[in-house]
N, C-alpha and C positions, 0 to 999 in steps of 0.2 A: 504493500500499500504506500509506504514512504517512497519507494522507488518511483511509482507512477506519479505521485504528487510532485516529486523533483523533476520528473520528465516533462509534465505539463507546464510547470513553472519555467523550465528552460525554453520550451517552445514559445511561451508568451513573451519572454525576454527577447528571444531572437526575432519574433514578429515585430515587437515594438521598436527594437533597435533598427531593423531593416527599414521600417517606415520613417524613422526619424530623419534619414538622409535621403528622402525622396519627396520632399514637400515643397509646394509653392505657398509661401506664407504672405498674406497681405494684411496690413494694419493701417486703418484710416481713422482719423479723429478730426472733429471740427465743431463749428458753432453756427447757429442761425437764429433768426427771430421772426420768420414768417409763419406764425403759429398762433392758435388760440391758447388761452390759459386753461390747461387741462384740469385744474382744480376748481374751476368756476362751476357753480350750480345754478346759474341764471344767465339768460342771454344778454348780450350787450345792447341789442335792440336799436334804439335811435342814437346810440353813442358812437364813439370813434374807435376804429380798429387800430390799436397801437402795436400789436404783435406781442409775442412773449418769447424770451430767449430759451433755446433748447440745445442740449449737447448732441453731437453726432458721433457715432462710434461704430466700427466694424472690424472684426478679426476673422479672417477666413483662412482655412487650411485646405489645400486641394492636392490630390495625388492621383496619378494614373497608374494603377497597379499592373495592368496588362494593356494590350492594345484595345481591349474591349471594355474592361471594367476599371472603375475608379471610384473615388468618393470625394465629397466636399463637406466640410464642417464649418459652420458660420455662427458667430455671436454678433448681434447687431442691436444698436439703439436707434430707434426711429421716432420722430416727433409725433406721429399719429399712432403707429402700431406698438409703440413702447419697446419693451425688451423681448428679443426673440433669439432662441437658440435652436439650430437645426443641424441635421446630419443626413446627407443624401447619398445613396449608391447610384452611380452613373453608369449607363450602358451605351457604348458607341458602336452602332451596327453599320458603320459606313455612312450611307445617306441619312439614316435616322439615328437620333439620340434620345435617350429616355432616362429620367431620374425619378426616384421616389425615396422618401424617408420621413422620419418623425420630425416634428417641430414642437417646441415648447415655448409658450408665452410665460415668462418667468418674472416673479416679484413685481407684478403689476397691480396687486391688491393685497391688503393686509389680511384678508380672509382666506384667499386662495393663492398660495405662492406659485404654484405651477399648474398650467393648463395644457394638456397634451393635444396634439393635432397631427396633421400630415401636410407635406409639401410634395408636389409632383410637377414634372415638366415633360413636354414632348417637342422635339424639334427636328427639322430637316435642313441639311446644308450641302450645297455643292461648293466646295472651297474655291474661292476666287471668283465666284459668280453671284450666288445669293444664299440667304438662309432665312428661315422662319422659326420662331420659337413661341410656344404657349406655356405659361407657368401659372400655378395657383397654389394656394395654401389656406388652411382654416383650422381652427381649434374645434374640438368635438363638443357637442351639446349647445344649449342656448345660454345666452348671457344672463337671463333672468334666473335660471336654475343654478348657474355656476359662477355668479358674481360678475364675470366679464368674459368676453370672447373677441376673437379677431379673424379677419379674412382678407385675403389679398389676391390680386390677379394681374397678369401682364401678358401682352402680346407684342412681339417685335418682329419686324420684317427688314432685312438689310440686303444690300447689294454692293458689289465691288466695282469701282472704276479705277483707272490708273492713278495710283497714289491716294486713293480716297475710298473709305468705307462709309456708306450712307446707311443710317438706321432710322426707321420710323417706328414709334412705339406708343402704346396706350396702356396705362396702368391705373389701378384703383385699389383702395383699401378702406377697411372699416374696423374701428375698435368700439365695442359696446360695453358699457359698464353699468352695473345695477347695484346700487346700495339701498337708498330709500326711494330713488327715482332712476329711470333709465335715461342715460345720456350716451349719445353716439358721436364719435368723431370720424369724418370721412374725408378722403382726398381723391381727386381725379387729375390725371396728368396725360397730356398728349404732346409729343415732342418730335423734333427732327434733330439728329446728331450726325455731325461730320467728323470723322477721324482721319486726319491728314498725316501721311507718313511718306518717307522716301528711303530708297535703298542706301545702305551705308551711312545713314544719319542716326545719331544716338537718341533722338527724341521724337515724340509725336505730339501733335496739337489737336485738340478736340474742341469743337464749337457746338453748343446745343441751344435750341430755342423752341418755344412752344407756349402752351396754355396750361394753367393749373387752377384748381379751385379747392378750397377748404370749407367744410361745413361742420358745425357743431349743433346737434339737435337735442332739444329738451322736450319734456312732455307736451308743452303747449306753445313752444316757440323754437326758433332756430336762427343762427347766425351763418351767413354765407359770404365769403370773400373770394375774389377771383383776380387773376394776374396773367399778364403776358410777360414772359421772362426770357433772359438770355444768359448764357454761362459759358465758361471755358474750362479746359483741363489740359495739363501737360504732363507727359510721362517721360522722364529723363533717365536713360540707362547709364548709370555711373560706372558699373562693372557688368560683365555678362550675366552675373547672378543677381544684381541689385538694381532696382528701378525706383526712383524718387517720384512721388505723385503730388501735384499741387493743383487746386481748382477753386473756383468761386462761381456764384450765380446770384443774379439780382433781378427783381421785377422791374420792367421799364414802364409798366402801366398797371395800376391796381384800382379796382372798384368793388364795392360791396352791393349786395342785394338790399334794396330799400327796405327799411330805413337806415341800415348800417352804412357808414362812410369810413373812408381811409383817413387817418389822422395826417394832416398836411405837413407836420413837422417831423414825420418818421420816415427813415430809409430802411428798407428791408434787404436782407442778404442771406446767403449761405456760403460758408467758406470751409475748406477742408484741406488737409495734407496727410501724407503717409508714405508707405513704401511697399514694394513687392520684392520678396526675397526667395530665390530658388535655391533650395538646399539639395545638392546632388546626392545620388545614391553612393554608398561606399564602394560598391563593386562596379559602378559605371565608369567608363573612360570618358572624362570630360575633355572636349575639344574646344578651345577658344574660338570665338566667332571669326577672328582674323585668319586663323588657320583653316577654318571651313571655307572661307572666301577663296583662299589660295588653292584649295583642292578643287 
């Protein structure tokens, strides 16, 4: 019995050690203020929308175990969906890609610390030509029975041109919380993103623009604010394994649903920075990019 326990322990250690050197790690942090006060229990109504500061955060670990199977684990802080932890198994079958796995809405209520759910996505891609991806997730059960719940969805369509990847996307999400009353936060976003790149250039530049709306619903009232926005992002490859990320976004026109109005003395923004780090496998032969170009 002791022998088998030691054997299983050794296999676990080998498994974890092997995966430690095969990860794509991404860490993002930031701040924004285009958000409603999520602690409010009454509508702004005829008042002014001044926004509320919120932190942005994302830690993602991704690995391709084989040519077909991989996994992605993500912890994220979102201004509408709050705290989310997910882990998905990914399957790449050539033209088709599929992923599924559990998600957990965590520490979003003093009564229920963890709400389980599921994430899933389905995509099709012809590299260098176009791709389409559908993605959705939700916690199990109703918010009235379980204190709170969340759901999210996204569809993206992209196509490649010389030195340009264009992506059209529509995403939405809802967080419902029930204490003494039911309050719901919702967002909707439709955008176009252009990723500009060039061969042998160590950085990419991305520009995104579109429309978004935020809605906070109370039992007898609601607040709705809308915006046309523009943003940028740059990814700078400092080393073959390390990429620096910097980005920002700002509404260029903001208006509310009557009687809500935008406060004239407020500027809204979202800014973030971070990095992507590729940790090579121990038994992989790493070939620097300049050597690959020579070959």
